[in-house]
C-alpha positions in Angstrom: -163.9 -34.2 16.1 -162.3 -32.1 13.4 -158.5 -31.7 13.4 -157.0 -28.9 11.5 -153.5 -27.8 11.2 -152.2 -24.2 11.2 -150.1 -23.1 8.3 -147.3 -20.6 8.7 -147.4 -18.0 6.0 -144.1 -17.8 4.2 -143.0 -14.5 2.7 -142.9 -14.8 -1.1 -140.5 -12.7 -3.1 -142.1 -9.6 -4.3 -141.3 -8.1 -7.7 -141.3 -4.7 -6.0 -138.4 -5.7 -3.8 -135.0 -4.8 -5.3 -132.6 -7.8 -5.7 -129.2 -7.8 -4.1 -128.2 -5.6 -1.2 -126.8 -2.2 -0.4 -123.0 -2.3 0.3 -121.7 0.7 2.3 -118.2 1.7 1.2 -116.2 3.9 3.7 -112.7 5.2 3.2 -110.6 6.7 6.0 -107.3 8.5 5.1 -104.7 9.8 7.5 -101.3 11.3 6.7 -98.2 11.0 9.0 -97.0 14.6 9.8 -94.6 14.1 12.7 -92.7 11.3 14.4 -91.5 11.0 17.9 -89.4 8.5 19.9 -91.4 6.4 22.3 -90.6 6.6 26.0 -87.5 4.7 26.8 -86.0 5.6 23.4 -87.5 2.6 21.6 -89.8 2.6 18.6 -91.1 5.6 16.7 -94.7 6.8 17.2 -96.6 8.6 14.5 -98.6 11.8 14.7 -101.3 11.8 12.0 -103.8 14.2 10.6 -106.9 13.6 8.5 -106.3 13.7 4.8 -108.4 13.7 1.5 -110.4 10.5 1.4 -111.9 10.5 -2.1 -111.0 7.4 -4.0 -112.1 4.9 -6.6 -112.4 1.1 -6.7 -113.7 -1.5 -9.1 -116.1 -4.4 -8.5 -116.0 -7.4 -10.8 -118.5 -10.3 -10.7 -116.8 -13.7 -9.9 -118.1 -16.9 -11.5 -120.4 -18.4 -8.9 -122.1 -21.8 -8.9 -125.2 -20.2 -7.3 -125.6 -17.6 -10.0 -125.7 -19.6 -13.3 -127.1 -17.0 -15.7 -125.3 -13.7 -16.4 -127.5 -10.7 -15.7 -127.2 -6.9 -16.4 -126.8 -6.4 -12.7 -123.7 -8.6 -12.6 -121.3 -6.6 -14.7 -118.1 -4.8 -13.7 -118.6 -1.4 -12.1 -116.4 1.5 -11.0 -117.3 2.9 -7.5 -116.3 6.5 -6.8 -116.2 7.6 -3.2 -116.6 11.4 -3.2 -113.8 13.6 -1.7 -114.0 14.5 2.0 -111.4 15.2 4.6 -110.8 12.2 7.0 -113.6 9.9 6.1 -115.7 9.6 2.9 -118.4 7.2 2.0 -120.9 6.0 -0.6 -123.3 3.2 -1.0 -124.3 1.0 -3.9 -126.9 -1.7 -4.5 -124.9 -4.7 -5.6 -126.5 -7.8 -7.2 -126.4 -11.1 -5.3 -123.3 -13.3 -5.8 -119.6 -13.1 -5.3 -117.6 -10.0 -6.2 -113.9 -9.1 -6.5 -113.0 -5.6 -5.2 -109.8 -4.0 -6.6 -108.5 -0.9 -5.0 -105.0 0.4 -5.8 -102.8 -2.4 -4.6 -105.5 -4.2 -2.6 -107.9 -7.1 -3.6 -110.7 -8.6 -1.6 -113.7 -10.7 -2.4 -117.2 -10.7 -0.8 -120.5 -12.4 -1.3 -123.8 -10.4 -1.4 -126.9 -12.1 0.0 -130.1 -10.5 -1.1 -131.4 -8.0 1.5 -128.4 -8.2 3.8 -126.5 -4.8 3.9 -122.9 -4.7 5.1 -119.9 -2.3 5.2 -116.6 -2.4 3.3 -114.0 -0.4 5.1 -111.0 1.0 3.3 -108.1 2.6 5.2 -105.1 4.5 4.0 -102.2 5.8 6.1 -99.8 7.9 3.9 -96.2 8.2 5.0 -94.4 6.5 7.9 -91.8 7.0 10.5 -88.2 5.9 10.1 -85.7 5.6 13.0 -82.4 7.3 12.2 -79.8 7.0 15.0 -81.6 8.5 18.0 -84.4 10.3 16.2 -87.4 9.4 14.1 -88.2 11.2 10.8 -91.2 11.3 8.6 -90.9 9.5 5.3 -93.6 10.6 2.8 -93.0 7.8 0.3 -95.7 5.2 0.0 -98.9 4.4 1.8 -100.3 1.5 3.9 -103.7 0.4 2.7 -106.2 -2.2 4.0 -109.7 -3.5 3.2 -111.9 -4.8 5.9 -115.1 -6.8 5.2 -117.5 -8.2 7.7 -116.4 -11.9 8.1 -119.8 -13.4 7.3 -119.6 -11.7 3.8 -115.9 -12.1 3.2 -114.7 -14.7 0.7 -111.3 -16.3 1.1 -109.0 -16.2 -1.9 
């Protein structure tokens, strides 16, 4: 009686496969154009329109115990999201490892795993409503920004 065991073929890395992963950057921008008083005379509510969504951000590699040797792929890079009204997007192949994203007054970190694409969502709301006596008025100073990264790729500060 001959016993033989089956082997499971494991996929070996191919030199033809690109390292890292594609990160999809998407920016949504809205501008507050009008304000109204909510029913019951309480809080203000905003009326918004789509606004120009082109923007720039930077990515900087973070020292990472899993990536011990510096590589040309792990150097700081500027990312330009082309202008479009409402929502604009771009994608970039990013080398494996941990990266720091800097965008205006926002900072976030994420970890790239080879072959696992994910989105990074940027949101801007320009202006806000201010309650003055019994009315709400539009204030065009400032903007609220946020960065959202899929939890499995986000790195805590």
